C-alpha positions in Angstrom: -15.6 19.3 5.1 -17.6 17.0 7.3 -17.2 16.8 10.9 -15.5 14.8 13.0 -15.1 11.8 15.0 -16.0 13.1 18.4 -15.0 11.0 21.4 -13.9 8.1 19.1 -12.4 6.1 22.0 -12.4 7.0 25.6 -10.0 4.1 26.5 -8.0 1.9 24.3 -7.7 -1.7 25.4 -5.7 -4.5 23.8 -4.6 -8.0 24.5 -1.4 -9.8 23.9 -2.2 -13.5 23.2 1.0 -15.5 23.8 0.6 -18.8 22.1 1.6 -22.0 23.9 4.4 -24.1 22.4 1.8 -26.6 21.2 -0.5 -23.9 19.8 -0.9 -23.3 16.1 -0.6 -19.9 14.4 -4.4 -19.7 14.5 -4.2 -18.8 18.2 -6.6 -21.5 19.2 -4.4 -22.6 22.1 -3.4 -19.1 23.2 -2.5 -18.6 26.8 -1.1 -15.9 29.1 -3.6 -13.2 28.1 -2.4 -9.8 29.2 -4.7 -6.8 28.9 -3.3 -3.3 28.7 -5.2 0.0 29.0 -4.0 3.1 27.3 -4.3 6.2 29.4 -4.4 8.5 26.4 -7.9 9.7 25.6 -8.7 10.0 21.9 -11.5 12.5 21.9 -12.7 15.7 20.2 -11.0 14.7 16.9 -12.3 16.7 14.0 -11.3 17.0 10.3 -9.7 20.4 11.0 -8.3 19.5 14.4 -6.8 16.0 14.4 -5.7 14.4 17.6 -2.0 15.0 18.3 -1.2 11.7 19.9 1.8 10.4 18.0 5.2 8.8 18.3 8.2 10.9 18.7 9.4 12.7 15.6 12.4 14.7 14.7 12.7 17.1 17.6 10.6 20.2 16.8 7.9 18.2 15.0 8.2 20.2 11.8 9.3 19.2 8.3 10.3 15.6 8.1 8.3 13.2 10.2 11.0 10.5 10.8 11.5 8.3 13.8 14.2 6.0 12.5 17.4 7.6 11.4 19.6 6.0 8.8 22.9 7.2 10.3 24.4 7.9 13.7 21.9 5.8 15.6 22.5 2.9 17.9 22.2 -0.5 16.3 22.5 0.7 12.7 25.0 -0.4 10.1 27.9 2.0 10.1 28.2 1.6 6.3 24.8 3.3 5.8 22.3 0.5 6.2 19.7 0.3 8.9 18.1 -2.0 11.4 16.6 -5.3 10.4 17.1 -5.9 6.6 17.0 -2.2 5.7 19.1 -0.5 3.0 19.2 3.2 3.4 16.8 3.7 0.6 14.3 1.4 2.2 14.4 3.4 5.4 13.6 6.4 3.3 10.7 4.9 1.5 11.9 2.6 -1.3 9.6 -0.4 -1.9 12.1 -3.2 -1.4 15.0 -5.1 -3.0 15.4 -5.7 -6.7 14.3 -9.1 -8.1 17.1 -10.8 -10.1 15.3 -13.6 -12.0 17.6 -16.0 -13.7 15.2 -16.4 -16.7 17.3 -15.4 -19.8 14.2 -13.3 -20.9 14.7 -11.2 -17.8 18.4 -10.4 -18.4 17.8 -7.1 -20.1 15.9 -5.9 -17.0 18.7 -6.4 -14.6 20.1 -3.3 -13.0 17.4 -1.2 -14.7 14.6 0.9 -13.2 11.5 -1.2 -13.4 7.8 -0.9 -12.4 5.9 -4.0 -11.2 2.2 -3.9 -11.7 -0.7 -6.1 -10.6 -3.8 -6.2 -12.9 -6.7 -8.3 -14.1 -7.0 -8.4 -17.9 -9.9 -10.6 -18.9 -10.2 -12.7 -22.0 -6.5 -12.7 -22.9 -4.3 -15.8 -23.4 -2.3 -16.2 -21.3 -4.2 -14.3 -18.6 -1.2 -12.6 -16.9 -1.9 -10.7 -13.7 1.6 -9.5 -12.9 3.8 -7.5 -15.3 7.3 -5.9 -15.1 8.0 -2.8 -17.2 11.5 -1.4 -18.0 11.0 2.4 -17.3 14.7 3.3 -17.3 16.5 5.7 -19.7 15.7 9.1 -21.0 11.9 9.9 -20.8 10.2 9.2 -24.1 8.0 11.9 -25.7 5.2 12.7 -23.4 1.4 12.3 -23.9 1.7 9.3 -26.3 1.9 5.6 -25.8 5.4 4.3 -24.9 5.9 0.7 -25.8 8.0 -0.1 -22.8 9.8 -3.4 -22.7 7.8 -5.9 -20.5 8.4 -9.2 -18.8 6.0 -11.9 -17.7 7.1 -15.1 -16.1 5.0 -17.9 -17.8 3.5 -18.8 -14.4 2.2 -15.4 -13.5 -1.4 -16.0 -14.6 -4.8 -15.7 -13.0 -4.9 -19.5 -12.8 -1.8 -19.6 -10.5 -1.9 -16.3 -8.7 -5.7 -15.6 -8.8 -7.0 -12.0 -9.0 -4.5 -9.8 -7.1 -4.2 -6.2 -6.1 -1.9 -5.8 -3.1 1.9 -5.9 -3.9 5.1 -5.6 -1.9 8.7 -6.7 -2.0 11.1 -7.7 0.8 14.7 -6.6 1.0 15.9 -9.5 -1.0 13.6 -8.8 -3.9 11.0 -11.5 -3.3 7.6 -10.4 -4.5 4.4 -10.9 -2.5 0.9 -10.5 -3.9 -2.5 -10.6 -2.1 -5.8 -11.8 -3.5 -8.6 -9.2 -4.0 -12.3 -9.1 -4.7 -12.1 -5.6 -6.2 -12.1 -6.8 -9.8 -15.6 -8.4 -9.6 -14.1 -11.9 -9.8 -14.0 -13.6 -6.4 -10.7 -15.3 -5.7 -10.7 -19.1 -5.1 -8.0 -18.7 -2.4 -9.2 -15.5 -0.7 -7.0 -15.9 2.4 -3.7 -16.9 0.7 -0.9 -14.4 0.1 1.5 -15.7 -2.5 5.3 -15.4 -2.7 7.3 -15.1 -5.9 11.0 -16.1 -5.5 13.4 -13.3 -6.5 15.6 -15.7 -8.5 13.4 -18.4 -10.0 10.1 -16.5 -10.3 8.5 -19.6 -8.8 5.2 -19.2 -6.9 4.6 -20.5 -3.4 2.0 -20.0 -0.7 3.4 -17.5 1.8 0.6 -17.5 4.4 -3.1 -18.3 4.6 -5.1 -16.0 6.9 -8.7 -16.2 8.1 -10.7 -15.1 5.1 -13.5 -16.8 3.2 -14.4 -14.3 0.5 -13.7 -10.6 0.8 -9.9 -11.1 0.5 -7.4 -8.3 1.2 -6.8 -4.6 0.7 -3.0 -4.1 0.4 0.2 -5.4 1.8 3.5 -3.9 2.8 7.0 -5.2 3.9 8.6 -3.4 6.8 12.4 -3.8 6.7 12.9 -2.8 10.3 10.8 -5.5 11.9 11.3 -7.8 8.8 7.6 -8.5 8.7 4.7 -8.0 6.2 1.5 -6.1 7.1 -1.7 -7.1 5.3 -5.1 -5.4 5.6 -7.9 -8.1 5.8 -11.2 -6.9 4.3 -13.1 -9.6 6.1 -12.3 -9.1 9.8 -11.0 -5.6 9.6 -7.6 -6.5 11.1 -4.1 -5.6 9.9 -2.0 -8.7 10.2 1.7 -8.6 10.9 3.3 -11.7 9.4 6.8 -13.2 10.0 8.8 -14.1 7.0 8.2 -17.8 7.7 4.5 -17.2 7.4 3.5 -17.2 11.0 1.4 -14.4 12.5 3.3 -12.1 14.9 0.4 -9.7 15.7 -2.9 -8.3 14.6 -4.4 -4.9 15.0 -8.1 -4.0 14.8 -8.9 -0.3 14.1 -12.5 -0.5 15.1 -11.9 -1.9 18.6 -8.2 -1.0 19.1 -7.6 -4.6 19.9 -4.1 -6.0 19.4 -3.2 -9.6 19.7 0.2 -11.2 19.8 -0.3 -14.1 17.4 -3.5 -14.7 15.6 -6.8 -13.3 16.6 -9.7 -15.5 17.7 -12.7 -13.3 16.8 -16.0 -15.0 17.4 -17.8 -15.8 14.1 -14.8 -15.0 11.9 -14.3 -15.8 9.1 -18.0 -15.3 8.2 -17.7 -14.4 4.5 -18.8 -10.8 5.1 -16.8 -7.6 4.6 -15.8 -5.7 7.8 -18.1 -2.7 8.3 -17.3 0.5 6.5 -15.4 2.8 8.9 -13.5 -0.3 10.3 -12.0 -1.5 7.1 -8.3 -0.7 6.3 -7.1 -0.8 2.7 -3.8 0.9 2.1 -1.0 -0.1 4.5 2.5 1.4 4.6 5.2 1.4 7.2 7.0 4.7 7.5 9.2 6.4 10.0 8.4 4.2 12.9 4.6 4.2 12.3 2.1 2.1 10.3 -0.1 4.3 8.1 -3.3 3.0 6.7 -6.2 4.2 4.6 -9.5 3.6 6.3 -12.4 2.8 3.9 -15.3 4.7 5.4 -17.6 5.2 2.3 -18.0 4.6 -1.4 -20.3 6.0 -4.0 -22.9 3.2 -3.2 -22.7 3.9 0.5 -21.9 7.3 1.8 -21.4 8.4 5.4 -23.1 11.7 6.4 -20.6 12.3 9.2 -17.2 11.1 7.8 -15.1 10.9 4.7 -12.5 8.3 3.8 -9.5 8.8 6.2 -5.8 8.2 6.7 -4.7 7.0 10.2 -1.4 6.0 11.7 -0.2 4.0 14.7 3.2 3.7 16.2 5.0 0.5 17.1 5.9 -0.6 20.5 9.5 -1.2 19.4 11.5 -2.5 16.5 9.5 -5.7 16.5 6.8 -3.7 14.7 3.7 -4.6 16.8 1.2 -1.6 16.7 0.6 0.3 20.0 -3.1 1.3 19.9 -2.5 4.0 22.5 -0.7 5.9 19.8 -3.4 5.5 17.0 -3.8 8.9 15.4 -6.3 10.2 12.9 -4.2 12.0 10.3 -6.7 13.6 7.9 -9.8 13.0 5.8 -10.0 12.9 2.0 -12.2 15.4 0.1 -15.9 15.0 0.4 -17.4 12.0 -1.4 -14.1 10.7 -2.8 -13.2 7.0 -3.0 -11.2 4.9 -0.5 -7.4 5.1 -0.2 -5.9 1.9 -1.7 -2.1 2.8 -1.7 0.3 5.1 0.0 3.9 6.1 -0.9 6.4 8.1 1.2 9.7 9.9 1.0 11.9 10.9 3.9 11.2 14.6 3.2 7.7 14.3 4.6 6.1 13.8 1.2 3.1 11.4 1.2 1.4 10.3 -2.0 -2.2 9.0 -1.6 -3.8 6.9 -4.3 -7.5 6.2 -4.5 -9.6 3.5 -6.2 -13.1 4.1 -7.5 -15.5 1.7 -5.7 -19.3 1.7 -5.7 -19.7 -1.4 -3.5 -17.6 -3.7 -1.4 -16.5 -5.7 -4.4 -17.8 -3.4 -7.2 -15.3 -1.2 -8.9 -15.5 1.6 -11.5 -13.4 4.4 -12.8 -13.0 8.2 -13.3 -13.7 9.3 -9.7 -10.2 8.8 -8.2 -7.0 10.7 -8.1 -3.6 10.9 -6.5 -3.1 13.5 -3.8 0.1 14.9 -2.3 0.5 15.7 1.4 3.5 17.3 3.1 4.3 17.1 6.8 4.5 20.7 8.0 4.5 21.8 11.6 3.3 18.5 12.9 0.4 18.2 10.5 -0.2 16.6 7.1 -0.9 19.5 4.8 -2.8 18.8 1.5 -1.0 20.0 -1.6 -4.1 19.2 -3.6 -4.4 17.1 -6.8 -0.8 17.6 -7.8 -0.8 14.6 -10.1 -3.6 14.5 -12.6 -4.2 11.0 -13.9 -6.0 10.5 -17.2 -6.9 12.6 -20.3 -10.5 13.6 -20.9 -11.6 12.2 -17.6 -8.8 13.5 -15.3 -9.9 11.6 -12.2 -8.8 8.2 -13.6 -6.4 6.9 -11.0 -6.7 3.1 -10.5 -5.3 2.8 -7.0 -1.5 2.3 -7.2 1.3 4.8 -6.7 5.1 4.8 -6.2 8.1 6.9 -7.1 11.5 6.2 -8.5 14.1 7.8 -6.2 15.8 9.9 -8.9 16.8 13.5 -8.5 14.8 14.3 -11.7 12.4 11.4 -11.1 8.8 10.5 -11.7 5.8 9.5 -9.8 4.2 6.4 -11.3 0.5 5.7 -11.0 -1.9 3.1 -12.4 -4.8 4.6 -14.3 -7.6 4.3 -16.8 -8.1 6.3 -20.0 -4.6 7.8 -19.9 -5.0 8.4 -23.7 -8.6 8.2 -24.8 -8.8 7.9 -28.6 -6.4 10.8 -29.3 -5.3 8.8 -31.2 -4.6 5.8 -29.0 -6.5 4.0 -26.2 -4.0 3.7 -23.3 -4.9 2.1 -19.9 -1.9 1.3 -17.7 0.9 3.4 -16.2 1.3 7.1 -16.0 4.7 8.5 -15.0 4.6 12.2 -14.1 7.6 14.3 -13.1 8.1 15.3 -9.4 6.2 18.5 -8.9 3.1 17.2 -10.7 1.2 17.8 -13.9 -1.0 15.8 -16.3 -0.6 13.8 -19.4 1.0 16.7 -21.3 4.2 16.1 -19.3 3.8 12.4 -18.6 5.0 9.1 -19.9 2.1 6.8 -20.7 2.4 3.0 -21.0 -0.4 0.8 -22.1 -0.7 -2.3 -19.9 -1.0 -5.0 -22.6 0.4 -3.1 -25.6 -3.0 -3.2 -27.4 -4.0 0.4 -27.9 -7.3 0.0 -29.7 -9.7 -1.3 -27.0 -10.4 -0.2 -23.4 -9.1 -2.1 -20.4 -11.2 -0.3 -17.8 -11.0 -1.3 -14.1 -8.3 -3.9 -14.7 -5.4 -2.0 -13.2 -4.1 -2.6 -9.7 -1.0 -1.6 -7.6 2.5 -0.6 -8.7 5.9 -0.8 -6.9 9.3 0.4 -8.1 12.1 -1.6 -6.6 15.5 -0.1 -7.1 18.8 -1.9 -8.0 21.5 -1.4 -5.5 20.9 1.6 -3.2 20.3 5.3 -3.7 20.4 8.5 -1.8 17.2 9.8 -0.3 14.7 11.1 -2.8 14.5 14.9 -2.9 11.3 16.8 -2.3 9.1 17.6 -5.2 9.5 21.0 -6.8 7.3 23.2 -8.9 
């Protein structure tokens, strides 16, 4: 494994930019600049010896890495809820509330286990870019295409939503999608995150952030702070956004700069991607920290000293603003593997890491990515290897999305290419694999568009599994 990030930051400095009452959300009239210096030194960090700066955990720092307890903690709902808008399941890693669209065509999906998928199918009419699948009930026969019931609102097309990858849901079940340049097609609104109403399915603009081309990596709703985090591929910042669309804070990994309100970076937006090594993609709030996948290299631009990485940073408090003095390198991915585009957690310390094959900033491919499993053991994320094998003949065919379904005998769901490759069908879409891992021989396979003759290579995006009602914490994987 490649070395290390020696003496990455000697001192972390960040600025809180308090906007004046007359200032807009762009921070142009920011006043009261306050600069803080972190006394923690982040040095001598290597792939085998990550820095141990972190927020408090569960006492002995072993097993479950969990900073926010669901029960018996001050300020939490005595009936089992949590701070902010959290249900117990959301604290433990569930992806958000359940959409309850009033469209009669959606009625059969209510109170069912569903998977929501972003994608970019070309040359179809209509050109849907968001699909909901009913994945409830007894598992169908494995290793063959399952024609799962699907739902598309008539407005969920590329003409209205644009090319999208990033996906999240708030506690009410509203869906948020972020534009992407990862499908080759540049978005016409690269800075605008869209909101889909949880009842009507209607689309509205949620927020427009500084971005003139590269668009975004991924997005994540945090139920504690009731904000959304978005990784901006243009300026390299992770934006924290209020539910009314205003910017609460930004965090820049490369400089460890934090602003309260919008940033005012010179020359941004400039239409260029943030440098490799300073470009977050996956973002996921978990256990009082924000985890993010750092895009360090791709097949068209490798780094001789580093691999793609996962980092985390703790929050100052329940308001969710990152504290750069707690930024921690967690681990590196295997040598020469693609960037991390999605993360999924369970309260047991189980982390799922999904990759997307890229050979350029906005050039995507397939068959070089997988889904890794990590467990938090003794204060360190320990790789369990390629537990979930996505794809058939080419078993590194993960497309970049991963989530799990919170059932005792549940499944991990991943987007993927070539799930069945002419034996006899051609399936590109979703693979559901039982906890504990395996490949297609034990998995449910769902073709994205139901057409199982032609390939839909590189068109898959993210996946989220909202749950109806609430559930107990998901058990650890076994096997």
